[in-house]
N, C-alpha and C positions, 0 to 999 in steps of 0.2 A: 505493497497500502505505499501511496507516493507520503512524502511530509503535507501536504495541501491538503489531502484525507485524511489525515488521522483524525478521528473523533477529540475534540477540544473539553477539557473538565469543566462545566460553565463557573464563572469566576463567584458566586455567589457559595455553591459547594464547596470550592479552593478554600474561600475564608471559613470556611467553617471547619473545615479538615485540617488547617493550618493551624486555627486557636487551637483544636482539641489536642492535636500535635503536642505544640509549642505547652500546655498546659500540662500533661501527661508526662512529658521530659520533666518542666521544672518537679510536678508534686509528686511524681513517684521515680523514677528514672534513676536524676540525680541523686537523690538520698539512698536509695538503694546502692548505687555506684561506691559512697561516701564508706558506706558499710564496710565494701569489700578493700575500700583504699585504706580508713583508717584503722580498719581491725577492731572497731569498738565492736559490746554488744547490740547496738543500737543505730540507727541512723540516722544523720545530722541534718534536720529540715530546713528546707531555706527558708528563711524569713519573708514575713507577710511581705513588707514593703520591698523586699527583692522583686516576689512576685506582681508584687500592683509596677513596676516600674517592669520588666521582662514584658508581661502583655499588654504595656500602656504604647509601650515602640512593637511588639508586634500589630497591635490594631492598626497605629501610624502607620508603618510601611505596608501595610493590607488597605490602606485605607488610600496612600500613592498610586498603589496596583490596581484596585477599582476604577480609579479618578484620573486612573493616566491617559484613557481614550473616552471618546461616546459610548465607544460598542462595548466595550467593557461594560461600562453603569448602566448601560440598557438590560448589558445580559446576567449583570449581578442583581438586577430587580426584575427578570419578568419569572423566576418560578417565585417572585415573594405574590407577583400579581397576582399569575394566577392561582395559587394559594386563596388568596381573600376571595378572589370571584369562586371560591368554591370547585376549582374545575378541579381536585385533588378528592372532592367527595367534601360535601356540608358538612354534615358532620366530625367531620376530623378538622374541621377549620372552626368550627364554633368549640371544639374539645380545648382545640389549642390556646383557641383565644381567652378561654377564662381558666386555665392552666397554666400557662406561663405568667401571666401577672401576680396569681396565686401563688409560684413558685419562689418569685422574685421579691415579692411580699415577703413570704418568709423567708426567706435569704438576709433581705434590710434588717428584719428584727432579730433573728440570729444572732446575725453580726454587733449590734447595737445594744442588743440588750444584758446590764451588765450579768457577768455568770459569778459563784459563788463555786470556788474551785480549788482542791489543797494542791497546792505547789507538787508537782508532778516528781521534783527530788529538792531538799533539803541545799544550799551552800554549807560544806563543811569547810570550816576556815584554817582546821590545819587538818588533813588527811593524815590517814598514818597505816594504815593498817599493813605496807610493806615497809614499815620505819624497823629497821634492826635496834634490837633490844639492847643488843652490845651498845649503842652510840646513847643511852640512854644516858650513863654515867661522864661523858665526857668532859672534859671543861677544857675552857680555853688555857692554851698552856702559856700566851703568850698576856692573858691576864695578871697572873700569879706567876713571875719568875723563877726560875729556880736559883739557888742559893749559887749554884754552877755559872748558871747563864749571866747575875747578876757579877760575878766574879772575873766573867771573859768581856762583861760591856766594861768595866772598870778597867781593864789592864787596855783596850781598845781604843778606850777614849785618850786614857795615859800616852799613848801610843802616836794618838792624830788623827788613828787609823779606822772610824770606825764602819761598817760595812752599812748598807742599804740595800731594799728591795733594786733590783736591777732598774726598775720603770723609774726610778726617782735621779737614775744615773747622769742623764743628761741635764739635770735643771740643776744637784748641783756640782756640779763640774762649770757649769756655767757662773752659779754663787761661790763660788772657790776663787774663779778667774776674776770675778768683782772684787772677793774680803780674804785676798790674798793671805793677810796677817790673821785671817780669825778662826779662831775653831771650830770645824763643820758643823759642832752640834748646837754652836751657837744661832745657827740657821732654824731652832727647834724655840724662837723664845718664848717659855714657859716658867712659870716659877718655880718646878722640879728640876728642870735642866739649868734654871743660870744658879742654884744654888748649887748643884752637880759639880758645876762648873767652878766655879770658886772654890770646891773641898780639893779641885784635883789642882789648881793653882796652889792652894797651901801643902799639901801634898798629906791633909790627911783626911778619908773619905769616910765619910758616913755610912755607912751597907741599906741602909732603912734612905735615905737621898737616892742610892744610885741604884734603889730598887724601881724607883719612883720614876728618877728619869727616864730608867731602861723602860718604864710602860707608858712614858708620853712621847719615846721612840718610839716605838707600836703606836702608839697612837696616829702620830703624825706617817707612816707608812700605812696604816687602816685607812686614814680621811684620803689621803692621796692616791691609793685604789678604788677607794667610794667612786671620787671624783671621778672614774676614767671609766670606773666598770657600773658603775650604778644610780652615781645621781642623774640622767637623763631618764628615768623613770619613774626616782625614788626623790626627786627633789634635795637641795640644800638642805632642806628641814627636816630631809628622812620621811617627810607627812603621804607621800607616794604623790607629790602635787610636781615634778619633773616635767620640762618641757614637751616629754613624748609621752608624759600619763593618758593627756587625752586621747590617743590615739588607739588605745584599747580597751576593747565593750567590759572586760572587768579589770576595773584601774590597778595598779602596784602599790600594794599592802601601805598602811600608813604605820609606819612605826613609832610613831607618837602615843599610837590609841591605845587604853590601858588593855583592850582584850588582845593584840595582837604576841609582842614582845615579850613581856612580863608571863603569860599564861603558858610560854615550853617553855624548855631544859634546853640548854644552848647546846647540846647535841643533836635535838632536833632540829638547830636553826641549822650548825652545820652540815646537816644532812640533805634538808631543803635547797641549804643556796651551792652545795656539791652538788645536785641531781637535777635544781629546775623542771620547769613544767613536766619535758620529758620523763622525770623519773614519780611523777607523781602517780598513787593507784588508781584506780578505775573507779570509785565514792567521788574521786577529784570532779569526775565532767558532770556537765557542761563547765565548769567554773573551774577548767585547769587552767594553768596561770603561763603567760609567753616568757618565762623570764630563763634563759640557758641554762645548759648545764655547765657551769664555771666549772668545774672537774676538768675540762677541754684546755682550757684556757686558762689557767689560774693554778701553781701550786695550792698546797694544802696549806703549809703556814700563811701567803696571801691570803685565803679562805680566812684563817681565823681572826686576821686581823681588820681584814673589811667588816667581821662581825664586833671585833671587838669596835671598831670606830662606830656602827651601825646603832648599837649597846648603848653609846656613847653622846653622840648625837641627840639620839631618841631619850636623853637621860629616862635609862630603864635599867633593870637589875633581869637577873634569867629566872626562871622558877625554877625552886632549891628540888631535884626528884625526890620523891620522897621512900624514905629509905623503908624496909621489908620488916 
């Protein structure tokens, strides 16, 4: 059969079939495929707002198609006119004319009528079904330095060769070039560090002051790491108000809230920072965190120092693990 003699589908039925296919694709196919892609035990539904956008774009495209020519437009109206004239049977016409308005009325009522329904799932603030028990008693080693750590720090300070995390090397080298006669620790301008440096100059170091100065150094590094890796989401104030926070459907956690850091042990905080959103258990869905797996880019030392800075910036203390 030549191309000119091939039967052409009426524009009206082309519109009906296209709308049906798009609706079926968005409502059922995409959620089914998402379940296979994510491996989750349930499909990810397309938001109503997104469905509305898809359907509006589809209808706009079909409107352009139908009105592209008078021939298309007349062909589109032809089956509608025939139906209204009763060419397909007056009983069928009367039934459709009655049922369609009723269905539209019911749909609008069902959509707009407030419903009292329990949520499908409650948000779990701290999902923990796969939290390793061995992490529960972990303590931040940089919040309470050992005697050995303090002694090493004192010797490094006396020799002027204090080690810092690699991320600060470039900035501290620049600071040294601008302050060639100053000790590198004076870059940390806090009370405990100033007292410690005075003790170093006097040659009589108090171990408690040295311990506090070492904690200040750890905090200095932790704050720098926080600014480099966490500030964009959690903000300068650690209140979950960083410049990227509005880009997430579930906003980054507010560490200053009394229901966050103070309700969990440090081991849980370390586990969450280490494994990020991908490490959350099933009950965390659909409230999955967007936080990366920091174990892939930060060392254990760096993660602990970030946590130290987070608690300090939020002015919070970790929950004490329950004794057996």
